C-alpha positions as a Markdown table, in Angstrom:
| # | Residue | x | y | z |
|---|---|---|---|---|
| 1 | Met | -12.2 | -5.6 | 26.6 |
| 2 | Arg | -14.0 | -8.3 | 28.7 |
| 3 | Arg | -17.3 | -6.7 | 28.0 |
| 4 | His | -16.5 | -6.6 | 24.3 |
| 5 | Gly | -15.7 | -10.3 | 24.4 |
| 6 | Phe | -19.1 | -11.1 | 25.7 |
| 7 | Val | -20.8 | -9.0 | 23.1 |
| 8 | Phe | -18.7 | -10.7 | 20.4 |
| 9 | Ile | -19.6 | -14.2 | 21.7 |
| 10 | Asp | -23.3 | -13.1 | 21.8 |
| 11 | Arg | -23.1 | -12.1 | 18.1 |
| 12 | Ile | -21.5 | -15.4 | 17.2 |
| 13 | Ile | -24.3 | -17.3 | 19.0 |
| 14 | His | -26.9 | -15.1 | 17.3 |
| 15 | Phe | -25.4 | -15.9 | 13.9 |
| 16 | Ala | -25.0 | -19.6 | 14.6 |
| 17 | Thr | -28.7 | -19.8 | 15.7 |
| 18 | Asn | -29.9 | -18.2 | 12.5 |
| 19 | Phe | -27.6 | -20.4 | 10.5 |
| 20 | Ile | -28.8 | -23.6 | 12.1 |
| 21 | His | -32.4 | -22.5 | 11.7 |
| 22 | Ser | -31.9 | -21.9 | 8.0 |
| 23 | Ile | -30.2 | -25.3 | 7.6 |
| 24 | Trp | -33.0 | -27.0 | 9.5 |
| 25 | Arg | -35.7 | -25.3 | 7.5 |
| 26 | Ser | -34.3 | -26.3 | 4.2 |
| 27 | Ser | -32.8 | -29.7 | 5.2 |
| 28 | Ser | -35.6 | -31.8 | 3.6 |
| 29 | Ala | -35.1 | -30.2 | 0.2 |
| 30 | Ala | -31.4 | -30.3 | 0.5 |
| 31 | Leu | -31.3 | -33.9 | 1.5 |
| 32 | Leu | -33.4 | -34.8 | -1.5 |
| 33 | Leu | -31.1 | -32.9 | -3.9 |
| 34 | Leu | -28.0 | -34.5 | -2.4 |
| 35 | Leu | -29.5 | -38.0 | -2.8 |
| 36 | Leu | -30.3 | -37.4 | -6.4 |
| 37 | Ala | -26.9 | -35.9 | -7.0 |
| 38 | Tyr | -25.2 | -39.0 | -5.4 |
| 39 | Trp | -27.4 | -41.3 | -7.5 |
| 40 | Phe | -26.4 | -39.6 | -10.8 |
| 41 | Tyr | -22.9 | -38.2 | -10.2 |
| 42 | Gly | -21.2 | -39.6 | -7.1 |
| 43 | Asp | -19.3 | -38.3 | -4.1 |
| 44 | Phe | -17.3 | -35.4 | -5.5 |
| 45 | Thr | -20.4 | -33.6 | -6.8 |
| 46 | Ile | -22.1 | -34.0 | -3.4 |
| 47 | Phe | -19.1 | -32.5 | -1.7 |
| 48 | Leu | -19.1 | -29.6 | -4.2 |
| 49 | Leu | -22.8 | -29.0 | -3.8 |
| 50 | Leu | -22.5 | -29.1 | 0.0 |
| 51 | Cys | -19.7 | -26.5 | -0.1 |
| 52 | Leu | -21.7 | -24.2 | -2.3 |
| 53 | Ala | -24.7 | -24.6 | -0.1 |
| 54 | Ile | -22.7 | -23.6 | 3.0 |
| 55 | Leu | -21.1 | -20.7 | 1.3 |
| 56 | Gly | -24.5 | -19.5 | -0.1 |
| 57 | Thr | -26.1 | -19.7 | 3.4 |
| 58 | Leu | -23.1 | -17.8 | 4.9 |
| 59 | Tyr | -23.4 | -15.1 | 2.3 |
| 60 | Gln | -27.1 | -14.7 | 2.9 |
| 61 | Tyr | -26.7 | -14.5 | 6.7 |
| 62 | Gln | -23.9 | -12.0 | 6.8 |
| 63 | Asp | -26.5 | -9.4 | 7.6 |
| 64 | Ser | -27.1 | -11.1 | 11.0 |
| 65 | Leu | -23.5 | -10.3 | 11.9 |
| 66 | Leu | -23.7 | -6.6 | 10.9 |
| 67 | Tyr | -27.3 | -5.3 | 11.6 |
| 68 | Tyr | -28.7 | -5.5 | 15.1 |
| 69 | Pro | -32.1 | -3.6 | 15.0 |
| 70 | Asp | -33.4 | -5.8 | 17.8 |
| 71 | Gln | -30.7 | -5.1 | 20.4 |
| 72 | Pro | -31.8 | -4.3 | 23.0 |
| 73 | Ser | -34.7 | -6.7 | 22.6 |
| 74 | Ser | -37.4 | -4.0 | 22.8 |
| 75 | Ser | -35.7 | -1.8 | 20.1 |
| 76 | Arg | -38.3 | -2.5 | 17.4 |
| 77 | Met | -41.3 | -2.0 | 19.8 |
| 78 | Phe | -40.3 | 1.1 | 21.8 |
| 79 | Val | -38.6 | 4.2 | 20.6 |
| 80 | Gln | -38.1 | 7.0 | 23.3 |
| 81 | Gln | -39.3 | 10.4 | 22.1 |
| 82 | Pro | -37.3 | 13.6 | 22.6 |
| 83 | Tyr | -40.1 | 15.3 | 24.6 |
| 84 | Thr | -39.5 | 12.8 | 27.4 |
| 85 | Ile | -36.2 | 14.6 | 28.1 |
| 86 | Gly | -37.4 | 18.1 | 27.4 |
| 87 | Leu | -36.4 | 18.5 | 23.8 |
| 88 | Pro | -38.9 | 20.2 | 21.4 |
| 89 | Ser | -39.1 | 18.0 | 18.3 |
| 90 | Glu | -41.1 | 16.8 | 15.3 |
| 91 | Asn | -41.7 | 13.1 | 14.6 |
| 92 | Leu | -41.2 | 12.5 | 10.9 |
| 93 | Tyr | -41.8 | 9.7 | 8.4 |
| 94 | Leu | -39.9 | 10.0 | 5.1 |
| 95 | Arg | -40.2 | 8.1 | 1.9 |
| 96 | Thr | -36.9 | 6.9 | 0.3 |
| 97 | Ala | -36.2 | 6.6 | -3.4 |
| 98 | Asp | -37.1 | 3.0 | -3.4 |
| 99 | Gly | -40.4 | 3.6 | -1.6 |
| 100 | Val | -39.5 | 2.5 | 1.9 |
| 101 | Arg | -41.0 | 4.5 | 4.8 |
| 102 | Ile | -38.4 | 5.5 | 7.4 |
| 103 | Asn | -38.7 | 7.3 | 10.7 |
| 104 | Ala | -36.8 | 10.3 | 11.9 |
| 105 | Val | -37.0 | 13.0 | 14.6 |
| 106 | Phe | -36.1 | 16.6 | 14.1 |
| 107 | Ile | -35.0 | 18.3 | 17.4 |
| 108 | Lys | -35.3 | 22.0 | 16.8 |
| 109 | Gln | -33.9 | 25.1 | 18.5 |
| 110 | Pro | -36.3 | 27.8 | 19.9 |
| 111 | Pro | -38.1 | 29.8 | 17.1 |
| 112 | Val | -35.7 | 32.7 | 17.5 |
| 113 | Arg | -32.7 | 30.5 | 16.7 |
| 114 | Leu | -34.3 | 27.9 | 14.5 |
| 115 | Pro | -33.7 | 29.7 | 11.1 |
| 116 | Phe | -30.1 | 30.5 | 11.9 |
| 117 | Ala | -28.8 | 27.5 | 13.8 |
| 118 | Pro | -26.7 | 24.9 | 11.9 |
| 119 | Thr | -28.4 | 21.5 | 11.5 |
| 120 | Ile | -26.7 | 18.1 | 12.2 |
| 121 | Met | -28.1 | 15.0 | 10.6 |
| 122 | Phe | -26.9 | 12.2 | 12.9 |
| 123 | Ile | -26.6 | 8.6 | 11.5 |
| 124 | His | -26.1 | 6.0 | 14.2 |
| 125 | Gly | -24.3 | 2.7 | 14.5 |
| 126 | Asn | -25.5 | -0.8 | 13.7 |
| 127 | Ala | -27.6 | -1.5 | 16.9 |
| 128 | Gly | -30.6 | -0.1 | 18.7 |
| 129 | Asn | -32.7 | 2.9 | 17.5 |
| 130 | Ile | -32.7 | 6.6 | 17.5 |
| 131 | Gly | -34.2 | 6.8 | 20.9 |
| 132 | His | -31.1 | 5.3 | 22.4 |
| 133 | Arg | -29.2 | 8.3 | 21.0 |
| 134 | Leu | -31.3 | 11.0 | 22.7 |
| 135 | Pro | -28.8 | 11.7 | 25.6 |
| 136 | Phe | -26.2 | 12.4 | 23.0 |
| 137 | Ala | -28.6 | 14.5 | 20.9 |
| 138 | Arg | -29.4 | 16.5 | 24.0 |
| 139 | Glu | -25.8 | 17.3 | 24.6 |
| 140 | Leu | -25.3 | 18.4 | 21.0 |
| 141 | Tyr | -28.4 | 20.5 | 21.2 |
| 142 | His | -27.4 | 22.4 | 24.3 |
| 143 | His | -23.5 | 22.5 | 23.9 |
| 144 | Cys | -23.3 | 23.2 | 20.2 |
| 145 | Gly | -26.6 | 25.2 | 19.7 |
| 146 | Val | -27.7 | 23.1 | 16.7 |
| 147 | Asn | -30.8 | 21.6 | 15.4 |
| 148 | Val | -30.5 | 17.8 | 15.4 |
| 149 | Met | -32.1 | 15.3 | 13.1 |
| 150 | Leu | -31.8 | 11.7 | 14.2 |
| 151 | Leu | -32.3 | 9.4 | 11.2 |
| 152 | Glu | -33.6 | 5.9 | 11.6 |
| 153 | Tyr | -32.4 | 3.1 | 9.2 |
| 154 | Arg | -34.9 | 0.9 | 7.4 |
| 155 | Gly | -35.7 | -2.1 | 9.5 |
| 156 | Tyr | -34.8 | -0.3 | 12.7 |
| 157 | Gly | -37.1 | 1.3 | 15.3 |
| 158 | Lys | -40.3 | 2.5 | 13.7 |
| 159 | Ser | -39.0 | 2.4 | 10.1 |
| 160 | Asp | -40.3 | -0.1 | 7.6 |
| 161 | Gly | -38.2 | -2.4 | 5.4 |
| 162 | Val | -35.1 | -4.6 | 5.9 |
| 163 | Pro | -31.6 | -3.2 | 6.3 |
| 164 | Ser | -29.0 | -3.5 | 3.5 |
| 165 | Glu | -26.0 | -1.6 | 2.4 |
| 166 | Asn | -27.7 | 0.1 | -0.5 |
| 167 | Gly | -30.8 | 0.6 | 1.5 |
| 168 | Leu | -29.0 | 2.5 | 4.3 |
| 169 | Lys | -27.4 | 4.7 | 1.8 |
| 170 | Leu | -30.8 | 5.5 | 0.3 |
| 171 | Asp | -32.1 | 6.3 | 3.8 |
| 172 | Ala | -29.4 | 8.9 | 4.3 |
| 173 | Arg | -30.1 | 10.5 | 1.0 |
| 174 | Ala | -33.8 | 10.8 | 1.8 |
| 175 | Gly | -32.9 | 12.4 | 5.1 |
| 176 | Leu | -30.6 | 15.0 | 3.5 |
| 177 | Glu | -33.1 | 15.8 | 0.8 |
| 178 | Tyr | -35.7 | 16.4 | 3.4 |
| 179 | Leu | -33.5 | 18.9 | 5.3 |
| 180 | Arg | -32.4 | 20.5 | 2.1 |
| 181 | Asp | -36.0 | 21.3 | 1.2 |
| 182 | Arg | -37.0 | 22.7 | 4.6 |
| 183 | Thr | -37.7 | 26.4 | 4.5 |
| 184 | Asp | -37.5 | 27.1 | 8.2 |
| 185 | Ile | -33.9 | 26.3 | 8.7 |
| 186 | Asp | -30.6 | 27.4 | 7.2 |
| 187 | Ala | -30.3 | 24.8 | 4.5 |
| 188 | Ser | -26.7 | 26.0 | 3.7 |
| 189 | Met | -25.5 | 24.8 | 7.1 |
| 190 | Ile | -26.3 | 21.1 | 7.1 |
| 191 | Ile | -23.7 | 18.9 | 8.7 |
| 192 | Val | -23.7 | 15.1 | 8.3 |
| 193 | Phe | -22.5 | 13.2 | 11.4 |
| 194 | Gly | -22.0 | 9.5 | 11.2 |
| 195 | Arg | -20.8 | 7.2 | 14.0 |
| 196 | Ser | -19.4 | 3.7 | 13.5 |
| 197 | Leu | -21.5 | 2.1 | 10.7 |
| 198 | Gly | -23.1 | 5.6 | 10.3 |
| 199 | Gly | -19.7 | 7.0 | 9.5 |
| 200 | Ala | -19.5 | 4.7 | 6.4 |
| 201 | Val | -23.0 | 5.8 | 5.4 |
| 202 | Gly | -22.1 | 9.5 | 5.9 |
| 203 | Ile | -18.9 | 9.1 | 3.8 |
| 204 | Asp | -20.8 | 7.6 | 0.9 |
| 205 | Leu | -23.4 | 10.5 | 1.1 |
| 206 | Ala | -20.6 | 13.1 | 1.1 |
| 207 | Cys | -19.1 | 11.5 | -2.0 |
| 208 | Gln | -22.2 | 11.9 | -4.1 |
| 209 | Gln | -21.8 | 14.8 | -6.4 |
| 210 | Leu | -25.5 | 15.4 | -6.4 |
| 211 | Tyr | -25.4 | 16.4 | -2.7 |
| 212 | Thr | -22.1 | 18.3 | -2.6 |
| 213 | Asp | -23.8 | 21.7 | -2.4 |
| 214 | Ala | -26.2 | 20.4 | 0.3 |
| 215 | Ile | -23.5 | 19.4 | 2.8 |
| 216 | Arg | -21.6 | 22.1 | 4.6 |
| 217 | Gly | -19.4 | 19.7 | 6.6 |
| 218 | Leu | -18.9 | 16.0 | 7.6 |
| 219 | Ile | -18.2 | 14.5 | 11.0 |
| 220 | Val | -17.0 | 10.8 | 11.2 |
| 221 | Glu | -16.6 | 9.1 | 14.6 |
| 222 | Asn | -15.0 | 5.7 | 15.3 |
| 223 | Ser | -15.7 | 4.3 | 11.8 |
| 224 | Phe | -13.9 | 1.6 | 9.8 |
| 225 | Thr | -12.2 | 1.4 | 6.5 |
| 226 | Ser | -14.4 | -1.4 | 5.1 |
| 227 | Ile | -16.4 | -4.4 | 6.3 |
| 228 | Pro | -13.9 | -6.9 | 4.8 |
| 229 | Ala | -11.1 | -5.1 | 6.8 |
| 230 | Met | -13.2 | -5.3 | 10.0 |
| 231 | Gly | -13.8 | -9.0 | 9.2 |
| 232 | Glu | -10.0 | -9.5 | 9.2 |
| 233 | Val | -9.8 | -7.9 | 12.6 |
| 234 | Leu | -12.4 | -10.3 | 14.0 |
| 235 | Phe | -11.4 | -13.4 | 12.0 |
| 236 | Ser | -7.9 | -13.3 | 10.5 |
| 237 | Ala | -8.7 | -16.1 | 8.1 |
| 238 | Leu | -11.2 | -13.8 | 6.3 |
| 239 | Arg | -8.4 | -12.0 | 4.7 |
| 240 | Leu | -8.2 | -14.9 | 2.2 |
| 241 | Leu | -11.6 | -14.2 | 0.9 |
| 242 | Pro | -12.1 | -12.1 | -2.2 |
| 243 | Met | -14.2 | -8.9 | -2.0 |
| 244 | Phe | -17.2 | -10.5 | -3.9 |
| 245 | Cys | -17.7 | -12.9 | -1.0 |
| 246 | Phe | -18.8 | -10.1 | 1.2 |
| 247 | Arg | -22.5 | -9.2 | 1.0 |
| 248 | Asn | -21.9 | -5.8 | 2.7 |
| 249 | Lys | -18.7 | -3.9 | 1.8 |
| 250 | Phe | -19.1 | -0.3 | 3.0 |
| 251 | Asn | -15.7 | 0.3 | 1.4 |
| 252 | Ser | -15.0 | 3.8 | 2.8 |
| 253 | Lys | -11.3 | 3.4 | 2.2 |
| 254 | Ser | -11.8 | 3.4 | -1.6 |
| 255 | Ile | -14.2 | 6.2 | -1.8 |
| 256 | Val | -13.2 | 8.7 | 0.9 |
| 257 | Lys | -10.7 | 10.3 | -1.5 |
| 258 | Ser | -13.8 | 11.7 | -3.3 |
| 259 | Val | -15.0 | 13.6 | -0.2 |
| 260 | Arg | -14.5 | 17.3 | -0.8 |
| 261 | Val | -16.5 | 18.9 | 2.1 |
| 262 | Pro | -14.7 | 19.9 | 5.3 |
| 263 | Thr | -14.3 | 16.9 | 7.5 |
| 264 | Leu | -13.8 | 16.3 | 11.2 |
| 265 | Phe | -12.7 | 12.8 | 12.3 |
| 266 | Leu | -13.3 | 11.9 | 15.9 |
| 267 | Ser | -11.3 | 8.9 | 17.1 |
| 268 | Gly | -11.4 | 7.2 | 20.4 |
| 269 | Leu | -8.0 | 5.7 | 21.1 |
| 270 | Ser | -9.6 | 3.2 | 23.6 |
| 271 | Asp | -12.0 | 1.9 | 20.9 |
| 272 | Glu | -12.4 | -1.8 | 21.7 |
| 273 | Leu | -14.1 | -2.7 | 18.4 |
| 274 | Val | -12.7 | -0.6 | 15.5 |
| 275 | Pro | -8.9 | -0.2 | 15.5 |
| 276 | Pro | -8.1 | 3.6 | 15.8 |
| 277 | Arg | -5.6 | 3.2 | 13.0 |
| 278 | Met | -8.6 | 2.9 | 10.6 |
| 279 | Met | -9.7 | 6.4 | 11.5 |
| 280 | Thr | -6.2 | 7.7 | 10.8 |
| 281 | Glu | -6.2 | 5.9 | 7.5 |
| 282 | Leu | -9.6 | 7.4 | 6.5 |
| 283 | Cys | -8.4 | 10.8 | 7.4 |
| 284 | Asn | -5.1 | 10.4 | 5.5 |
| 285 | Lys | -7.0 | 9.2 | 2.4 |
| 286 | Ser | -9.8 | 11.8 | 2.6 |
| 287 | Gly | -9.9 | 14.1 | -0.4 |
| 288 | Ala | -11.2 | 17.0 | 1.8 |
| 289 | Ile | -8.9 | 20.1 | 1.4 |
| 290 | Phe | -9.8 | 21.0 | 5.0 |
| 291 | Lys | -9.8 | 18.0 | 7.3 |
| 292 | Arg | -8.9 | 17.5 | 11.0 |
| 293 | Ile | -8.6 | 14.4 | 13.2 |
| 294 | Val | -9.2 | 14.7 | 16.9 |
| 295 | Arg | -8.0 | 11.8 | 19.1 |
| 296 | Phe | -9.4 | 11.1 | 22.6 |
| 297 | Glu | -7.2 | 8.9 | 24.8 |
| 298 | Asn | -10.0 | 7.5 | 26.8 |
| 299 | Gly | -12.6 | 7.3 | 24.1 |
| 300 | Ser | -14.3 | 3.9 | 23.7 |
| 301 | His | -16.2 | 2.8 | 20.7 |
| 302 | Asn | -19.6 | 3.9 | 22.0 |
| 303 | Gly | -18.4 | 6.3 | 24.7 |
| 304 | Thr | -16.2 | 8.8 | 23.0 |
| 305 | Trp | -19.0 | 11.4 | 23.2 |
| 306 | Leu | -18.5 | 11.3 | 27.0 |
| 307 | Cys | -14.9 | 12.5 | 26.9 |
| 308 | Pro | -13.8 | 16.0 | 28.1 |
| 309 | Asp | -13.7 | 18.7 | 25.5 |
| 310 | Tyr | -15.6 | 16.5 | 23.0 |
| 311 | Tyr | -18.3 | 19.2 | 22.3 |
| 312 | Lys | -15.7 | 22.0 | 22.3 |
| 313 | Cys | -14.1 | 20.2 | 19.3 |
| 314 | Ile | -17.4 | 20.0 | 17.5 |
| 315 | Ser | -18.3 | 23.6 | 18.3 |
| 316 | Phe | -14.9 | 24.8 | 17.0 |
| 317 | Phe | -15.4 | 22.9 | 13.8 |
| 318 | Ile | -18.9 | 24.4 | 13.4 |
| 319 | Ala | -17.4 | 27.9 | 14.0 |
| 320 | Gln | -14.9 | 27.2 | 11.3 |
| 321 | Leu | -17.7 | 26.2 | 8.9 |
| 322 | Leu | -19.6 | 29.4 | 9.6 |
| 323 | Gln | -16.4 | 31.4 | 9.0 |
| 324 | Met | -15.9 | 29.7 | 5.7 |
| 325 | Lys | -19.4 | 30.4 | 4.7 |
| 326 | Ser | -19.0 | 34.1 | 5.6 |
| 327 | Thr | -15.9 | 34.4 | 3.4 |
| 328 | Arg | -17.8 | 33.5 | 0.2 |
| 329 | Pro | -16.4 | 30.0 | -0.3 |
| 330 | Asn | -16.2 | 28.3 | -3.6 |
| 331 | Arg | -19.8 | 27.4 | -4.4 |
| 332 | Lys | -19.0 | 24.0 | -5.9 |
| 333 | Ser | -16.8 | 22.7 | -3.1 |
| 334 | Gly | -18.5 | 24.6 | -0.3 |
| 335 | Phe | -15.3 | 25.7 | 1.5 |
| 336 | Thr | -12.2 | 27.9 | 1.0 |
| 337 | Lys | -9.2 | 26.2 | -0.5 |
| 338 | Lys | -6.8 | 26.7 | 2.4 |
| 339 | Arg | -5.0 | 23.9 | 4.2 |
| 340 | Ser | -4.2 | 24.4 | 7.9 |
| 341 | Asn | -1.1 | 22.9 | 9.5 |
| 342 | Asn | -1.8 | 23.9 | 13.1 |
| 343 | Val | -1.5 | 21.4 | 15.9 |
| 344 | Ile | -3.5 | 22.1 | 19.0 |
| 345 | Asp | -3.3 | 20.2 | 22.3 |
| 346 | Met | -6.2 | 20.2 | 24.7 |
| 347 | Glu | -5.3 | 18.3 | 27.9 |
| 348 | Lys | -5.8 | 14.6 | 26.9 |
| 349 | Val | -7.3 | 15.5 | 23.5 |
| 350 | Met | -5.0 | 15.7 | 20.5 |
| 351 | Ile | -6.2 | 17.8 | 17.5 |
| 352 | Asn | -4.3 | 17.5 | 14.3 |
| 353 | Asp | -4.9 | 19.4 | 11.1 |
| 354 | Val | -3.7 | 17.5 | 8.0 |
């Protein structure tokens, strides 16, 4: 919790610095406008204009509180490659629907397994780059026997552009379309995996009817119900603001009911950033006929993947997806319409079917 406090303070300082810089840069023009307003209309109009200016600047700089492509500081200059830790891979550049060039790496199983192995498209959180996720990708690769594509957001790592809510969603769609069109993998076994902010992006992707047939399963780890809800967690006064005041919404809570693909929710009960109740709420509201939530007692926000039995849970989920595929599932939904009510306890891991 103490470490989280320092991170939070750092984010506030970062935001305040950008805000002050913006005010300083535009102060001359603003002062002129205020003087003119005072000359013609008086004090109340100046106060109103000042409030609008502050609200407008806060709206524009909300991105500084959400997206951290430059943390750590070298994240935009150096991206570690998979070959440095012994993983065979391809370095890719994809073009999104709005013309932005984004980076990705495809970590592939040996040739004998490549055409048959499931493929996970991993969408990371709001800081760093795909190189920082290589230790996790290596564990997925070896423990679960999958191909792994690490997708880089626009404005992060070696990707062009500037991050935005709609932009990140377009990035995920470009990544999925690329995998769907590959002929050397099993395109019927693509699993979308989103962590933290990536969970919201993954949920949005799974809700798109255009991609229902392309996604075999969805994994969501330590994600939130919406950005406004997270804002309330950090600043209780933000609950008074209407939804339109938020530049980024990522309102997973309102769309997760449209998810139909089998879904695994991975929740760290020691998450110091996102309240675990949000993961429970997402699972409860999910429209997936087959869904499961796995809770790790010692799982932190960024460290749940280090918990015991973590990869066993993912491997079990993948095995279920393969079984569903082999039993000729409904083509439109991609899975059999059977709801499981089993509860399985694995040491300190709680697995609940809902």
